[in-house]
N, C-alpha and C positions, 0 to 999 in steps of 0.2 A: 217656379217662381225661385226669385235670384237676386242677386246683390249687383250691382254696377259702382261707378266709379270711372272718372277722369279725370284731365286737370290739360286747361288748353293754356300757354304761355304767348302770351303779350311782346315780352322780352326776355332776353337774359337767353336764349337758348331753348333748347328742347327738355323735357323734364325727365330727371333724371329714374333711370329703370327701373332702379329697384324703389325709389318712393311709391310710385303705382303698385306695385308688388306687396311692399309693405301693409298700404292701404287695402289693398285685396285680401290680404290676410286678416284684418281687422274683422271680414262679414263670412268667413269659412262656414259658420251655422245657418246664413241664409243660402248658402248653394257648397254644397259637400262632395257633390258628386264629377264636378269639372271647374276648371277655371282656362280662362285666356285671356288674352293682352295684345293690343295694337296700337302701334307709333306710328306716325306719320308728321316727321318735321315736328312741330310745338305743340303736338297733341299727344297725347298718351289713353290710352281705355284700359281699364282692368274689369273683369267678369268673373264672378262664382256662379254654378248653375247647378239648382235643385231640377232635375231630370222629368219633366212631366208629360211634356208633347215631343214626338218623333224625338226618341231616348236615344239612337244611332245616328243621328245627324243636325241635331239643333245646335250644336258648338258655336260658340261666341266668344268675341267679338267677328259679328257675321256681314261678309261686305257684298255687297251687291254684284251678278254679271259682269256689267260696265267698269267697277272696277272704282267707282265715284262715290257711293255711300258704304257706311259703315256705322252698326247699328249695337247699341248693347240695352238690353230691355228687361223689364224685374215686371211681371206681371203674365197675364193669358189673355190674348185678344179670342172671345169666345164665339164672334161668327166669321171666323179666318176663313175658313171653307165656303161660306157662300161670297166673301170678298174675292177669294183667290180664284172661283169662279169667274166673278167678273172682269178681273184684271187679266186672266187667261180671254177673254170673249172679248173684250171691249179694248184691251191694250196691246194686247199678244204676247204680255208675259209668261216667261218658262221659266218653271221652277225646278233648282236642282235637290230640294227636301220638303219634307213634307210638315215645316212647323211652321207656329205663328208668326214666327220671328221674320221669317222672308218676305209675310206677307204685309208686316210694316216698310220694309226696304221698297217692295215694289207699289205697295201706295203712296209711297214718298215720291216714286218716281213717277208715277203718273198724276197724280193729286195736288201733290206738292203739300205745303202746312196743312190746307183744309181735310187730307186724309185722317186727321185724327175724329174731325165729326162725325166718320166711317165705323170708328169701330167702336164695337160693345165689347168692352171689357174694363179690368183693373189692370191698371200699366202706370209703368214710369220709363221713359227710355229716353235714351242720347242717341241724336244721328248724327254725326259728321258726314260733310258733304267738303269731299277734297277741293272739287271745282272751283266752287267760292269762297274756300278755308272758313265755314259757318259752320257751328256747332247748334244743331237744334234740340231742346229738350221738351218735354212735354208728359203732363201728369195727368189721370182718367177725371172723370168728370164729378165724383164724389168723394176722392182722396184716400183712395182704397189703398193706393200703393205709398210709399213716400217718396220725396227727393229734397234733398237739401244741397244748398252751396253757399260756398263764398268766394270771395274776393279776397285775394292774397297779392302780396307785393309783386307787382309783372304780371298777374293773371288772377285764373277762375279754377274753380273747383268744384265737381260733385260726386255727393256720393245717396246712398239708400238708405245710410246711417251717421247721425251726429260722430257715432266715434272713430268713425272710419276716417271724416273729416279732421278732427282731431290730432291725428297723425304726420297732417300736414305740419311742416316746421313752419308756414305761413298763419296758422290757426291759430287762434286766441280760446282758451277756456273762461273768459271773460262771464259775467251776468250781466245780462241788461238791467239795473236797478229799476228803469223803468217799469219794466211789466211788472215788477211782482205784486202791485196794489191790485191790477187788473189777474193775475194768479190769484189772489186773495180771494178778490171776489166770484171767478167763476168757478177754480179750483183747475183750471186749466188755461192756456192763454190763445185765446179766439186770435186766428188770422196769423200768426207767427210761429206757431204749434214748438217751441222751444226757449228754454230762458237763455241762451246764448246769444250773447249780445252782438257778433257777427256772424251767427249762424242763419241764414235763413233757408225756408222753405219754397218749394215753388207751390202756389195757392191751386188747391183743383179746382180742373177742366179750365186750365192754362196754361198757355207753351211759352217761352222766351227763348230770344235767338240772341247767341254769344260769339260775334265777330276776332277773327284772328287781328284784325286790322282797326275794328271798330271799337270792342270791348262789347259789356252786356245791355241789347237794347232793355227795353221798359217791356215788363210781361203781358203777353196777351190772352185776354177769355176767348174761350171760342164756344163755352156752353154756358147756361141759365136757364130758368124754367120760372115761368109764374103760374100764380093760380089766378082765376077765373070762378070770379061769383056767377053758379048755376044750378040750375035743378037737376035735381038724378036724371039721366037718360035712361030709357030703357036699356036694358040690357048690359049693364053697368057691371053685376056681378060675376055673369057669363066671363064677360070681356078678361074681367079681373083674372077670375080663376085661368085663363087659357094663357094670360100674359106671364101669371107666375108659375105654371106648370112649363113653358117654354125656358122660363129665366131657367127652374131647376132643373132642365131636360140639358141649355147649354153649358152646367156648372158642374154639369156629372161626365162631360168630355174630356177622355184622358188616360194614358199609358200607361195611368198606373193605378194600384188600387185606392178607391175611393169612400168616405164611410161620412160621419155625421156627428154633429156635439148633440145630444141627447138629454136638456136638462129637465122633461116633464114640464116645461112651458108651453103657452100656447104656441110661440113662433116656431121654435126647434121641433116638433113634433107635427104642425102639418109640412114642416119640410120634409122630416121624414116620411110621413105616410105619402107626399108624392114620392119624394125618389122610389119607396117599393113598387109604386104603378110603373115606375118606368125601368125597375131592375131586375134585371130574370134571376138572381140568386140573394140568399139573403143579404141585406145592408151591415155593415158592422156599426155599430153604435156607441157612444161612448159618454159615462155621465161620472160626474163626482158626488159624493157624499161624506156628509161632519159628522165627526162623533158628537159636537158643540154646536150649538145652532139651529137653523133651519136646515132641514134634509128635504130635500123633495124629488129623492131616487126611486120613492115607491109609485110616483104618476111617471116617470123616467120607465121603469119596470111594465107599470100597463101598458105603455103605448109600443114597448119593444116587443112584449107579447102579443099584441095584435098585427103584428106586422112582420111576427116571425125572423126579427131580426137577430143578427150575432152580437148581444149587447156586453158591454164591458164597462166596470165600475171599479173605480178609484174610492178608498175610505182615507180623510185622513184627519189627523188629530189638530189642535193649538198649536202643540210644538213643530210640526209638519212643515205648518202656515209659517210661523216664527220664522224658522231656519233657512227658509225661502225667501225673505226679503230682498236682502243684498242683491242674491242672483236676479232678482223680478225687477228690483233698481236696476242694474246695468242691465238687462237686455232693453226695458222702457225707455234708460236715456232721459227720461221725464220725474219726476215728483208722483211716486203711487198714490195719489191722490183717491185711490178705489183699491182697500184691499181687496175684492174680489178679482183682482188681478193673479194676484196667488194662486188662487184655484186653477183658473184658466191657464196659467203656468203650468202645472200640476196633471190638469187633465190633457193640453197638449200634447205633453212627456208621453202617458200611455198610449194615445192615438198613437202618434207616431214609432210605436213599436208593431202596429195595426196595419197603415194605412202610412199613405204620401199628403192625400188630399182629405181635408171634410170642406162640410154645408156648414153652415148654423143660422141660426134666424135673426141675426142680426141685422139692424135698419128697419125692421116694421114696425116700432115706437113711434118713430120720425118721420116716418109718409102715412102712417096711419091711423096716428094722435090717441098709442097706446100708455102714455103717462098719466098716472090720475091728475097734472098739473092741467091738462088741456080739457079735460073736463072739468072740472072745477072751474075753469075761465068759462069756458062756454054755458055751465047749465048753471051754476052760483053765481058768476061771477055779475052777473046781470042784476041779480038781488039785491048784492049787496055795494052800487055800484053808486046808490045813494048815500052811503053814509062817509062822514066824513074821515080823512083821513084819520087823525088821531083817534078816532072812535074805533078805526078797525085794528092800529095799532094796541090800545088799552084790550081789547078784547083777545087780539091775540097773547096778549102775555098773562092775560087770566085765564087762559084755560091750560088744564093738567098736561103734563109732559106727555102722557100716554096717547094723548090727540094731536102726538105731533104733526100727520100729515094736516089737518087742519090749522093748526097754529100757524106754519110756515105759507100756508094760502094766503091766512090774516096780513100775516108780514109781509108777503109779498106785493097783494093788493094795497095795502098801505103805504107805498115807497109813491113818491110822484113822480119821480125819473123811472119810464118807460121804459131805460136798459137797465139799471137796477130794479128794475119787478122782473125782466125776463133773467137777469143772473140769478137772482135769490131762488129761486127753485132748484137748481142744483147747486147753488155755492152755496158758502158756511159761513162767512164774516160779510153782514152789510153793514152801511157806510160807518156807524155809529162805533160797532166794534173794530172794523178796518181805522178810525181814527183813535180808540182810544191801544190800538197794539202798535200802528206802525207809526216808524222812531219820525219827527216831525218835517226832515228833507224828505221822505214820502209819504208821509199826510196830504200832501200839496201838489202831489202830481196830476198833470192835466192827462186825458186821451186813455184814460179806463176803456171806456166803452170805444175808445177808436173805431176798430173794427169793426163791430157791433152796427155804428153809425156807416160808416161805408158800406157795408152787405145791404144797406136797407134803401143807402140813397136812389133815389128815382121809380121805389118800388111801391105800387097799390095794395092790398089786401082786402076779402071779404070781410074778415071779422080777426080779432087780436088770435084768434086760434091759427089761422092760417100763419100770421106774421111767427109766430112762436116755432112752428112747424121748418119755418124756412131758416130761421136763426139755428135749430137746431142740427139741420143739416149742413148748411153754412158750416159751422163751427164746432160744436159739439162734437160730431160725427167725426172730422176727419182727426182733429187736435186731442180728442181725449177716446172715443169708442176705438175708431177704429187703428188710429195710431198703436192701443193695446191690443186688440186685435192681431195686426200684424207683427206686433214686437214679442207676444207671449206665444205663438204658433212658429214664429223663424227662426226662435232660440231651439227650438227642435227641429229645425229644417220641416215642418209640416207647413201646407198650404191654404190657405183659409179661403174658402165663397162664399157669398152672401147673396143668395136669388132676391132677395127685398130690396136689395140695390141696383139692381138691374136700372139703367136711367130711364129705359121705356116704363117701367113700374113708376120712377118718383115723378114723371112727367104725367104720367095717366093719373094716379093718386092726388095731384095737383092741381088738371084741369078738369077731370071729368069726376071726379068722388066729392062732393060739396061736405060739409062737417057734419050733417045729418046722420050721411052715411058713414062717417068715423065714429059718430060719438051716440051715445044714446044714452041720456040720464045722467050716471055718472058710471061710464062705462066707456072705454076709447075701445077701438080697431072691431067696431060692429061687423063691417064690412067681411074680416079676417073670421069673425067667432060664425059669421052665416055660411062661408065657404068649409070651416073645421066643422059640424055640427055633424054633418053624413059621417067625417071620418074617424074622430077622434069622442074618447069619452066625454060627456057633460062635464066630468069636477075638474078636467083638464082645460076644457076650452071655457068656462064661465069662471074658474078658478081665479085666486087675488094676483097678481103680478108679486114677484118676492125676490125672486134673482138671489144671487150668491149673499149672503148673509155670513158675513166674518164676525165674532166676537170682540172685534177691538175696546168696546167698551170695559169689559171682563178682564184685556190683558193688561188696560192701564190702569187697573186698579189691582194688577197678580202681577203675572213673571215680566210685563216691560215697564213697570212702573218705575223702577229705580234707571232704566235704561233711559225712561220717556226725560228724568233729571236730569242724567247726566249728559246728557245730547243737547236738551234744548236751552240749560243753562249754563251752557260750558263756557270757559271763554272765547272759543272758537266764534261761537255765535254770539255772543258779546261783541268782540270784534268787528262782525261783520255788519255791527250799528243798523241793522232791519226794525227790531222791534223793542220795544220796552218789553226788559226783562219783567220788572215787576210787574204787568200784566200776563204774562204767559205762566210766570208762579202762580198768581193768583188762579188762574186755568185749572192749572195741576191742582193744586190743594182740593178745588171746589168740588172735580173732577171723583179723588181719590175719597174723598170723605161725601162722594154719593148726596151735597148738596143740588148738584146739577149734572147732567151729563154733555159734557164735551168732548166727547170724544170723536166728532167727525171733525173738529176743528184742532185737537191734539197730535191726530194721523196728520192731518195736511201740516200742520208745521212740525212734525218728527219728520215727515217724508222729506221736507224742504231740505232738514238740516241735515238729514243722512246722504241725499243728493248732491248736496256741494260738499262733503266730506268724499265721497265719491268720484264724482264727476271735476271737481275743483281743488280741492287739498290732498285730493288720493294718499287719503288715508284709509281708506274704507275697501277691501276689497270683494269681489262677487261670491269668494269661498268662505269670507270672514263670521262669526257667530255672535251673533248681538247678545245671547243671554249665555 
């Protein structure tokens, strides 16, 4: 895992060497083991290395033996050994190193831009063609690795993180106000992945070509997938098991210690069970426990005991979590819309003391329908479909807050707009609440769901469940969960690998696994549970999904109430002109008095303002204390 950066000047001479060094220095955490630089006229590349494969000779930037191509690469190509054999046999390639980086160079030389379709991995890379004076950038299919770019006066710059680009004198930290309604609707930014006005991300499964003479071409998609309406074929379960096991095998390839996050939930427990089958020595596994809220460490210990892992735990209290909010925000570069980012940050810190690579269960819910919303739509949606939407809305309001999941489901189904229904499952501010909260200049902004509409253009789905799965894979994963995973682990120079997000598994789950094999009744991930039955304790396989539960509701009635008021009702917040501060005050007062539970909405508004203080106003630093 690494960090990459580059500058291509269209005019005005070569980039200053100190500029690319300054940008590269901003991501030392992504690569503490090595650094490298390359310059060719109006191009400059910078690199920070976290050594994983071929520790001795994998230095970057790496140039092909013919001297024409130079690459900087962040990530891993898991099938590089197989591709290397093909390139040697069919194309006469000769390799000087044992690294996957050199396979990218040889692959591009042999196959051109289509080489990316042969790579199975997580990657973001930039390849310079000195002959054509063209820079070719690519991002992996699902967006596991980040790649941002900006157009600056007279040139173009790219990097693995936004904070790196902000060191360029031509970059701006201006906020794109038009994206704020979409952020409130989804609590992340579909498609854009950032709130900065002039910072763009290369979309997952896309490439883009930047020419020194012709500028930036339109990005091109090289991968997509479809759902096919079909009945389950014989052998589906066996084939799924084979693919998942092979995905785990590929992600255990490394020349450094490899371990696993083990929450005690189904997904991470299955990964640990399969890793133990492939690993001759005890695995190192890592869990986090809480002094308040839900603690799943007992389940993690049970799985660790069954497979004889070298298990490590860290226990944290509320103060540990609160104290790390600024550090997590600085690492994430977007508002922390889920407080669970903080324990992942602390868990990564623990894991890095023992290993350099960890595997996790991320992605299972999005390809195998693990979230309750999928089961609700498939199982109960048809029963409720005939009810008038106003009736559903009244029924939702009548339910007690203790039945929040059912209340949320009814609220979503009561939405007339399909995109508002989709946003509502994970969002916090439905249209009525956005209308009451946003200033008039923002409440009428169009294009809130533009990214979702574009994603579904020309697509057909067997049922609403598949449409939800597709949108979550296209947007929720890269713009939220995978962004979180990359930043929280790389903040501690730790590489995170996700076996469930092997593109072969994603395609298989979409084309060969009908909804009836994903959902049974109100339970999702049926196919994975069937695989897990002989591997794990029954209570791990069939228990309710929890995830990391952080007590933000109590914080906003206790240690963070004063800070919440100071931040959200400050002069800086008022001057931004985003919100009706009277409505913000009502939310705070209602929550503090216990009349309603507004912690989810307050947390999002709180983090949005803290993000402004850190990245726009620059008055909040990572090491600052909030209380």
